[in-house]
All heavy atoms as an XYZ file, in Angstrom:
650
protein
N      44.561     10.565     65.875
C      43.421     11.030     65.091
C      43.270     10.210     63.815
O      42.170      9.861     63.440
C      43.587     12.524     64.779
C      42.425     13.174     64.009
C      41.121     13.019     64.767
C      42.726     14.621     63.755
N      44.374      9.900     63.150
C      44.297      9.109     61.929
C      43.748      7.717     62.195
O      42.998      7.174     61.380
C      45.668      9.013     61.257
C      46.177     10.292     60.601
C      47.586     10.077     60.082
C      45.257     10.736     59.490
N      44.112      7.147     63.322
C      43.605      5.817     63.672
C      42.101      5.846     63.854
O      41.399      4.938     63.411
C      44.264      5.313     64.956
O      45.644      5.151     64.757
N      41.601      6.879     64.508
C      40.161      7.011     64.724
C      39.447      7.151     63.385
O      38.429      6.509     63.132
C      39.850      8.216     65.658
C      38.356      8.458     65.720
C      40.415      7.958     67.042
N      39.977      7.968     62.490
C      39.379      8.145     61.170
C      39.393      6.840     60.383
O      38.415      6.489     59.732
C      40.106      9.231     60.379
S      39.813     10.881     61.027
N      40.487      6.125     60.442
C      40.604      4.861     59.716
C      39.592      3.843     60.234
O      38.964      3.129     59.460
C      42.013      4.309     59.824
N      39.427      3.780     61.553
C      38.443      2.865     62.131
C      37.031      3.263     61.761
O      36.193      2.425     61.460
C      38.599      2.805     63.653
C      39.827      2.084     64.166
C      39.930      2.240     65.684
C      39.784      0.613     63.792
N      36.752      4.550     61.765
C      35.412      5.030     61.447
C      35.074      4.819     59.980
O      33.942      4.508     59.628
C      35.284      6.511     61.813
N      36.035      4.961     59.098
C      35.786      4.845     57.669
C      35.940      3.426     57.146
O      35.454      3.114     56.062
C      36.722      5.781     56.892
C      36.511      7.275     57.134
C      37.550      8.078     56.375
C      35.109      7.701     56.740
N      36.575      2.563     57.886
C      36.808      1.192     57.438
C      35.545      0.459     57.020
O      35.454     -0.034     55.903
N      34.511      0.367     57.861
C      33.299     -0.343     57.477
C      32.596      0.272     56.275
O      32.036     -0.427     55.471
C      32.413     -0.260     58.725
C      33.371     -0.033     59.845
C      34.502      0.751     59.254
N      32.643      1.580     56.140
C      32.009      2.234     55.000
C      32.711      1.814     53.717
O      32.075      1.490     52.728
C      32.035      3.776     55.160
C      31.540      4.460     53.903
C      31.204      4.185     56.360
N      34.020      1.773     53.729
C      34.780      1.363     52.554
C      34.474     -0.073     52.179
O      34.353     -0.397     51.013
C      36.277      1.524     52.805
O      36.593      2.870     53.044
N      34.339     -0.948     53.152
C      34.042     -2.348     52.870
C      32.661     -2.483     52.241
O      32.464     -3.237     51.303
C      34.133     -3.176     54.154
N      31.681     -1.741     52.745
C      30.336     -1.798     52.182
C      30.308     -1.232     50.773
O      29.601     -1.728     49.916
C      29.345     -1.056     53.073
C      28.829     -1.927     54.192
C      27.764     -1.227     54.993
N      28.409     -0.815     56.228
C      28.277      0.356     56.799
N      27.514      1.271     56.286
N      28.918      0.640     57.896
N      31.065     -0.208     50.525
C      31.074      0.415     49.214
C      31.657     -0.525     48.161
O      31.340     -0.421     46.988
C      31.856      1.715     49.259
N      32.504     -1.455     48.568
C      33.136     -2.373     47.631
C      32.202     -3.487     47.175
O      32.441     -4.106     46.153
C      34.392     -2.967     48.254
N      31.151     -3.770     47.925
C      30.213     -4.823     47.544
C      29.399     -4.357     46.342
O      28.841     -3.275     46.344
C      29.274     -5.136     48.708
C      29.967     -5.771     49.888
C      29.022     -6.006     51.054
O      27.794     -6.048     50.846
O      29.523     -6.131     52.174
N      29.305     -5.176     45.292
C      28.537     -4.758     44.119
C      27.042     -4.716     44.421
O      26.532     -5.497     45.221
C      28.859     -5.828     43.083
C      29.320     -7.003     43.859
C      29.913     -6.474     45.128
N      26.364     -3.808     43.780
C      24.916     -3.701     43.936
C      24.236     -4.781     43.098
O      24.853     -5.384     42.214
C      24.414     -2.327     43.469
O      24.628     -2.220     42.053
C      25.118     -1.189     44.206
N      22.968     -4.980     43.341
C      22.206     -5.925     42.533
C      22.215     -5.544     41.065
O      22.323     -6.403     40.190
N      22.137     -4.247     40.785
C      22.167     -3.776     39.399
C      23.511     -4.093     38.754
O      23.569     -4.513     37.586
C      21.881     -2.277     39.344
N      24.589     -3.902     39.484
C      25.923     -4.198     38.949
C      26.094     -5.693     38.683
O      26.622     -6.093     37.642
C      27.002     -3.701     39.910
C      27.083     -2.203     40.003
C      27.927     -1.707     41.163
O      28.125     -2.439     42.155
O      28.398     -0.557     41.065
N      25.630     -6.509     39.624
C      25.717     -7.954     39.444
C      24.897     -8.369     38.235
O      25.356     -9.156     37.399
C      25.238     -8.704     40.705
C      26.170     -8.436     41.877
C      25.125    -10.209     40.432
C      25.628     -8.904     43.212
N      23.698     -7.836     38.122
C      22.840     -8.182     36.985
C      23.538     -7.832     35.672
O      23.593     -8.650     34.747
C      21.480     -7.478     37.079
C      20.575     -7.916     35.954
C      19.801     -9.061     36.082
C      20.542     -7.226     34.748
C      19.007     -9.505     35.039
C      19.762     -7.666     33.695
C      18.992     -8.801     33.852
O      18.219     -9.248     32.803
N      24.073     -6.635     35.589
C      24.734     -6.193     34.363
C      25.925     -7.089     34.026
O      26.131     -7.461     32.872
C      25.191     -4.741     34.512
C      25.820     -4.179     33.264
C      26.188     -2.725     33.459
C      26.847     -2.175     32.203
N      27.249     -0.781     32.376
N      26.716     -7.460     35.048
C      27.935     -8.248     34.828
C      27.658     -9.727     34.576
O      28.352    -10.361     33.778
C      28.866     -8.122     36.034
C      29.437     -6.751     36.230
C      30.130     -6.604     37.589
O      30.130     -7.509     38.418
N      30.700     -5.445     37.818
N      26.672    -10.296     35.261
C      26.525    -11.757     35.237
C      25.212    -12.272     34.661
O      25.113    -13.465     34.367
C      26.695    -12.317     36.654
C      28.065    -12.055     37.232
C      28.283    -12.793     38.533
O      27.730    -13.864     38.760
N      29.099    -12.231     39.396
N      24.223    -11.411     34.503
C      22.898    -11.901     34.125
C      22.410    -11.390     32.771
O      21.725    -12.114     32.049
C      21.868    -11.498     35.180
S      22.331    -11.880     36.882
N      22.737    -10.155     32.454
C      22.181     -9.501     31.263
C      22.534    -10.224     29.972
O      21.735    -10.223     29.027
C      22.628     -8.042     31.209
N      23.697    -10.860     29.909
C      24.087    -11.522     28.652
C      23.101    -12.627     28.269
O      22.896    -12.907     27.094
C      25.518    -12.045     28.724
C      25.707    -13.243     29.634
C      27.169    -13.729     29.623
N      27.326    -14.867     30.485
C      27.736    -14.806     31.736
N      28.055    -13.654     32.266
N      27.849    -15.903     32.451
N      22.471    -13.241     29.245
C      21.492    -14.295     28.949
C      20.052    -13.814     29.083
O      19.173    -14.269     28.352
C      21.696    -15.495     29.871
S      23.258    -16.358     29.605
N      19.805    -12.928     30.037
C      18.435    -12.515     30.335
C      18.042    -11.184     29.715
O      16.889    -10.774     29.829
C      18.225    -12.471     31.857
C      18.281    -13.826     32.481
N      17.277    -14.753     32.354
C      19.252    -14.428     33.213
C      17.602    -15.867     32.990
N      18.809    -15.689     33.521
N      18.994    -10.489     29.074
C      18.706     -9.213     28.436
C      18.876     -8.052     29.394
O      18.693     -8.194     30.609
N      19.213     -6.903     28.839
C      19.460     -5.711     29.657
C      18.239     -5.295     30.458
O      18.352     -4.770     31.561
C      19.930     -4.559     28.774
N      17.059     -5.537     29.913
C      15.820     -5.159     30.592
C      15.028     -6.384     31.034
O      13.812     -6.312     31.218
C      14.979     -4.274     29.676
N      15.706     -7.527     31.181
C      15.029     -8.746     31.616
C      14.071     -9.307     30.592
O      13.218    -10.130     30.909
N      14.228     -8.884     29.332
C      13.293     -9.272     28.274
C      13.522    -10.677     27.731
O      12.699    -11.217     27.003
C      13.361     -8.252     27.125
C      14.640     -8.323     26.296
C      15.830     -7.571     26.862
O      15.836     -7.186     28.050
O      16.773     -7.352     26.084
N      14.656    -11.261     28.080
C      15.024    -12.564     27.550
C      15.888    -12.409     26.310
O      15.974    -11.328     25.725
N      16.541    -13.489     25.939
C      17.413    -13.523     24.755
C      17.220    -14.879     24.085
O      16.403    -15.694     24.539
C      18.891    -13.356     25.142
O      19.288    -14.473     25.931
C      19.143    -12.064     25.902
N      17.984    -15.142     23.062
C      17.923    -16.460     22.417
C      18.302    -17.566     23.395
O      17.782    -18.673     23.329
C      18.851    -16.509     21.206
C      18.342    -15.711     20.039
C      19.278    -15.815     18.861
C      18.751    -14.950     17.724
N      19.610    -15.024     16.539
N      19.218    -17.265     24.325
C      19.662    -18.274     25.296
C      18.611    -18.514     26.385
O      18.349    -19.646     26.765
C      20.979    -17.845     25.929
C      21.523    -18.883     26.884
C      22.966    -18.669     27.205
C      23.403    -19.707     28.185
N      24.452    -20.532     27.740
N      18.035    -17.465     26.916
C      16.990    -17.557     27.952
C      15.791    -16.790     27.424
O      15.698    -15.581     27.586
C      17.484    -16.981     29.267
N      14.890    -17.502     26.777
C      13.825    -16.849     26.012
C      12.709    -16.248     26.859
O      12.001    -15.363     26.398
C      13.210    -17.832     25.003
O      12.695    -18.974     25.707
C      14.255    -18.290     23.995
N      12.559    -16.701     28.082
C      11.479    -16.196     28.935
C      11.878    -14.885     29.596
O      12.978    -14.775     30.148
C      11.129    -17.211     30.022
C      10.594    -18.517     29.483
C       9.286    -18.351     28.745
O       8.395    -17.639     29.194
N       9.179    -18.984     27.600
N      10.996    -13.893     29.592
C      11.315    -12.643     30.303
C      11.313    -12.868     31.818
O      10.707    -13.811     32.320
C      10.187    -11.698     29.892
C       9.077    -12.580     29.433
C       9.697    -13.850     28.937
N      12.015    -11.999     32.515
C      12.098    -12.096     33.980
C      10.865    -11.439     34.603
O      10.902    -10.309     35.064
C      13.382    -11.438     34.488
C      14.656    -12.171     34.136
C      15.868    -11.376     34.616
C      14.681    -13.573     34.717
N       9.792    -12.165     34.584
C       8.562    -11.747     35.253
C       8.077    -12.948     36.052
O       8.422    -14.080     35.744
C       7.472    -11.274     34.265
C       7.176    -12.365     33.233
C       7.894     -9.991     33.577
C       6.006    -12.058     32.332
N       7.320    -12.688     37.076
C       6.821    -13.803     37.850
C       6.204    -13.375     39.152
O       5.969    -12.189     39.383
N       5.967    -14.351     39.995
C       5.314    -14.068     41.266
C       6.100    -14.593     42.466
O       5.580    -14.673     43.563
C       3.898    -14.639     41.274
C       3.856    -16.136     40.995
O       4.924    -16.770     40.864
O       2.739    -16.676     40.913
N       7.364    -14.939     42.250
C       8.195    -15.382     43.373
C       8.503    -14.191     44.288
O       8.646    -13.067     43.832
C       9.507    -15.975     42.872
C       9.378    -17.352     42.261
C      10.728    -17.910     41.884
C      10.718    -19.324     41.434
N       9.628    -19.808     40.664
N       8.621    -14.469     45.570
C       9.051    -13.449     46.526
C      10.564    -13.260     46.359
O      11.242    -14.075     45.724
C       8.743    -13.903     47.952
O       9.541    -15.029     48.287
N      11.098    -12.209     46.944
C      12.543    -11.973     46.876
C      13.306    -13.158     47.481
O      14.264    -13.640     46.862
C      12.932    -10.633     47.536
C      14.440    -10.485     47.635
C      12.337     -9.468     46.748
N      12.925    -13.685     48.656
C      13.663    -14.845     49.190
C      13.587    -16.072     48.276
O      14.570    -16.790     48.120
C      12.997    -15.116     50.540
C      12.416    -13.799     50.943
C      11.971    -13.157     49.652
N      12.430    -16.312     47.656
C      12.307    -17.444     46.736
C      13.198    -17.247     45.511
O      13.880    -18.164     45.076
C      10.853    -17.613     46.292
C       9.932    -18.109     47.371
C       8.469    -18.027     46.952
O       8.058    -17.135     46.205
N       7.675    -18.966     47.430
N      13.170    -16.048     44.969
C      13.981    -15.725     43.801
C      15.470    -15.823     44.141
O      16.257    -16.389     43.376
C      13.623    -14.324     43.308
C      14.177    -13.869     41.975
C      13.834    -14.837     40.856
C      13.636    -12.481     41.655
N      15.851    -15.323     45.296
C      17.251    -15.393     45.731
C      17.710    -16.847     45.865
O      18.838    -17.186     45.495
C      17.446    -14.652     47.049
N      16.839    -17.712     46.374
C      17.193    -19.127     46.528
C      17.437    -19.777     45.170
O      18.396    -20.542     45.003
C      16.094    -19.866     47.289
N      16.583    -19.475     44.194
C      16.763    -20.030     42.844
C      18.068    -19.523     42.247
O      18.853    -20.292     41.685
C      15.561    -19.673     41.935
C      15.859    -20.009     40.481
C      14.311    -20.363     42.409
N      18.309    -18.227     42.363
C      19.535    -17.631     41.823
C      20.756    -18.232     42.502
O      21.723    -18.602     41.832
C      19.500    -16.098     41.980
C      18.424    -15.501     41.071
C      20.867    -15.482     41.684
C      18.096    -14.049     41.367
N      20.715    -18.362     43.806
C      21.861    -18.889     44.554
C      22.179    -20.331     44.154
O      23.338    -20.711     44.072
C      21.585    -18.798     46.053
C      22.848    -18.991     46.885
O      23.876    -18.370     46.555
O      22.795    -19.770     47.843
N      21.147    -21.103     43.882
C      21.319    -22.507     43.521
C      21.742    -22.708     42.069
O      22.450    -23.666     41.763
C      19.980    -23.235     43.732
C      19.996    -24.391     44.609
C      18.665    -25.134     44.770
N      17.564    -24.806     43.886
C      16.533    -24.033     44.213
N      16.453    -23.481     45.400
N      15.569    -23.805     43.356
N      21.311    -21.822     41.166
C      21.434    -22.138     39.738
C      22.169    -21.115     38.871
O      22.451    -21.409     37.709
C      20.039    -22.329     39.124
O      19.309    -21.100     39.205
C      19.269    -23.433     39.826
N      22.445    -19.928     39.378
C      22.993    -18.877     38.525
C      24.347    -18.379     39.022
O      24.602    -18.415     40.215
C      22.030    -17.685     38.468
C      20.706    -18.003     37.840
S      20.910    -18.316     36.102
C      19.672    -19.546     35.810
N      25.173    -17.890     38.140
C      25.009    -17.959     36.699
C      25.117    -19.399     36.214
O      25.804    -20.222     36.817
C      26.129    -17.099     36.125
C      27.110    -16.928     37.220
C      26.396    -17.182     38.513
N      24.437    -19.672     35.137
C      24.298    -21.040     34.650
C      25.637    -21.754     34.462
O      25.771    -22.933     34.788
C      23.545    -21.016     33.325
C      23.245    -22.389     32.782
C      22.463    -22.322     31.500
O      22.996    -21.799     30.502
O      21.316    -22.790     31.518
N      26.633    -21.041     34.002
C      27.927    -21.670     33.750
C      28.795    -21.820     35.004
O      29.795    -22.523     34.986
C      28.701    -20.912     32.668
C      28.919    -19.443     33.010
O      28.259    -18.925     33.934
O      29.739    -18.800     32.339
N      28.398    -21.174     36.114
C      29.190    -21.254     37.351
C      28.356    -20.818     38.556
O      28.536    -19.726     39.086
C      30.438    -20.375     37.231
C      31.398    -20.548     38.402
O      31.184    -21.453     39.246
O      32.358    -19.764     38.481
N      27.425    -21.664     39.025
C      26.543    -21.279     40.137
C      27.259    -20.863     41.419
O      26.707    -20.130     42.223
C      25.695    -22.528     40.378
C      25.770    -23.304     39.122
C      27.109    -22.986     38.518
N      28.495    -21.295     41.611
C      29.225    -20.926     42.817
C      29.874    -19.549     42.717
O      30.461    -19.066     43.685
C      30.303    -21.971     43.134
C      29.692    -23.298     43.550
O      28.594    -23.295     44.126
O      30.312    -24.344     43.282
N      29.764    -18.896     41.565
C      30.376    -17.574     41.377
C      29.665    -16.490     42.177
O      30.239    -15.441     42.449
C      30.389    -17.196     39.898
N      28.451    -16.749     42.582
C      27.661    -15.757     43.305
C      27.316    -16.299     44.683
O      26.755    -17.393     44.800
C      26.386    -15.468     42.502
C      25.579    -14.243     42.846
C      26.418    -12.970     42.758
C      24.389    -14.118     41.912
N      27.656    -15.533     45.730
C      27.349    -15.989     47.085
C      25.906    -15.621     47.452
O      25.186    -14.995     46.670
C      28.348    -15.424     48.090
C      28.308    -13.903     48.197
O      27.401    -13.255     47.634
O      29.211    -13.347     48.856
N      25.486    -16.005     48.635
C      24.105    -15.776     49.071
C      23.762    -14.290     49.121
O      22.662    -13.891     48.731
C      23.866    -16.426     50.433
N      24.687    -13.462     49.578
C      24.423    -12.014     49.641
C      24.272    -11.433     48.240
O      23.384    -10.605     47.996
C      25.553    -11.308     50.388
N      25.099    -11.870     47.306
C      24.986    -11.410     45.929
C      23.689    -11.877     45.302
O      23.035    -11.133     44.564
N      23.305    -13.114     45.589
C      22.038    -13.646     45.073
C      20.860    -12.839     45.591
O      19.930    -12.529     44.841
C      21.875    -15.114     45.481
O      22.883    -15.906     44.904
N      20.907    -12.468     46.852
C      19.822    -11.675     47.434
C      19.785    -10.283     46.804
O      18.707     -9.763     46.496
C      19.991    -11.565     48.944
C      18.853    -10.823     49.602
C      18.984    -10.771     51.104
C      17.821     -9.979     51.687
N      17.956     -9.778     53.109
N      20.960     -9.685     46.594
C      21.010     -8.344     46.007
C      20.454     -8.337     44.588
O      19.658     -7.465     44.222
C      22.447     -7.813     46.019
N      20.843     -9.322     43.790
C      20.348     -9.357     42.411
C      18.872     -9.756     42.384
O      18.115     -9.268     41.541
C      21.237    -10.241     41.500
C      20.976    -11.706     41.686
C      21.062     -9.850     40.045
N      18.438    -10.597     43.296
C      17.016    -10.943     43.382
C      16.176     -9.709     43.691
O      15.121     -9.497     43.090
C      16.787    -12.023     44.445
N      16.639     -8.896     44.614
C      15.912     -7.665     44.943
C      15.853     -6.738     43.733
O      14.817     -6.140     43.449
C      16.566     -6.956     46.127
C      15.782     -5.755     46.630
C      14.464     -6.169     47.258
O      14.437     -6.933     48.219
N      13.350     -5.690     46.730
N      16.957     -6.628     43.013
C      17.004     -5.792     41.804
C      16.008     -6.318     40.761
O      15.229     -5.546     40.196
C      18.422     -5.768     41.234
C      18.503     -5.061     39.901
C      18.459     -3.674     39.830
C      18.601     -5.786     38.716
C      18.514     -3.019     38.607
C      18.659     -5.143     37.497
C      18.616     -3.758     37.446
O      18.661     -3.119     36.236
N      16.029     -7.612     40.501
C      15.117     -8.196     39.508
C      13.675     -7.987     39.943
O      12.816     -7.594     39.138
C      15.419     -9.702     39.314
C      16.756     -9.858     38.599
C      14.298    -10.408     38.566
C      17.293    -11.287     38.585
N      13.392     -8.222     41.208
C      12.036     -8.061     41.732
C      11.553     -6.620     41.562
O      10.448     -6.378     41.080
C      12.003     -8.468     43.209
C      10.630     -8.458     43.809
C       9.813     -9.569     43.713
C      10.161     -7.343     44.473
C       8.539     -9.568     44.257
C       8.896     -7.318     45.031
C       8.072     -8.449     44.920
N      12.384     -5.667     41.942
C      12.003     -4.250     41.860
C      11.930     -3.758     40.423
O      11.069     -2.942     40.087
C      12.998     -3.388     42.629
C      12.948     -3.597     44.130
O      11.945     -4.164     44.627
O      13.915     -3.224     44.810
N      12.825     -4.225     39.598
C      12.952     -3.689     38.240
C      12.042     -4.371     37.225
O      11.496     -3.721     36.347
C      14.407     -3.839     37.813
C      14.719     -3.462     36.427
C      15.023     -2.019     36.306
N      15.313     -1.780     34.889
C      15.813     -0.692     34.433
N      16.112      0.272     35.237
N      16.028     -0.569     33.160
N      11.882     -5.696     37.330
C      11.194     -6.442     36.275
C       9.873     -7.078     36.686
O       9.054     -7.392     35.835
C      12.112     -7.538     35.715
C      13.468     -7.044     35.293
C      14.618     -7.654     35.748
C      13.611     -5.950     34.457
C      15.879     -7.212     35.358
C      14.852     -5.495     34.067
C      15.997     -6.131     34.517
N       9.681     -7.360     37.964
C       8.446     -8.043     38.383
C       7.291     -7.080     38.450
O       7.339     -5.957     38.641
C       8.660     -8.696     39.742
C       9.168    -10.148     39.655
C      10.000    -10.545     38.640
C       8.810    -11.071     40.613
C      10.458    -11.852     38.567
C       9.265    -12.373     40.549
C      10.097    -12.755     39.529
O      10.556    -14.042     39.472
C-alpha cells in the first residue's frame, strides 16, 4: 500500500517543487523591473507591450536574468512570461 501511495504522490510532489512564474519574478526579476513591473533605475521601462507569451518567453530565455541568462530554463522562462503577460500587459 505504501508503494502505491508513493507512486501516486510522486509526480504531484515533483510538480509542487517547480517555482511559479510569480515566484520566479519575485526572486529573479523584481530587483530590476520593480515589484509591479513599473521599472527601476536599472530597467527604466515598465513591463508593458504587445508580445505574445511565446515571444516574451523567448526573449526572457535568451537574455534574462541579465547577469546570468542560463540561470532560467525554458520552462521557467515560459512560466515567468505568462505571469508578466497576465499581470502587467
